[in-house]
Steps between C-alpha positions, in 0.01 A plus 500: 500500500337826412141370521511267800204269547426286802432133429122529548486827303679327214252213502206739497655713224572190291135399529378848413708476182388143427130585545542812289191725532292246695703515820333576831540400864304176493645379169854551634416332834359195320799482261748504789311224677456287186831552321734533797306287748544781749238618745445874483238746619331741267594789730871419457452501123318833514773647721764390245295638210460841666869506589588419136267775385668751734838402349361551150533133400127450437207717407138436586154599398149405605333248270130478421248358743364150459195318628729214610660744746168644617552815294841570657790606281851362530836676482703365207880524497738527204878495500663835416812560293690548827362169626623323186845648556495386864410143398770489232758627748390247762521213251848611386624517861363153580649354180838648589487338843389165353787509254747528788401160641732221383305267270605185687340636816152509349503140365 
């Protein structure tokens, strides 16, 4: 695989794509806990986001401030073209492996 993703990186990148331009650390943390029933810390999500940004798979910008956040601004993440390619490649590799399993074995 040209654009290798770790399992947690892939989950975070999938959620960045799913949340489109409303993706940030807390929204991803909550989605992992709610959708995957998996306990995760926000710092591990931020670490993955920054790693994905270094690889060029996501881009970020600082959003506007809000009174709900005490005037603080949040960093919003968006999937990049390279990130889309990485997800497509990851899905294709997983599908290829799944197709190798004899059907009777999964019944």
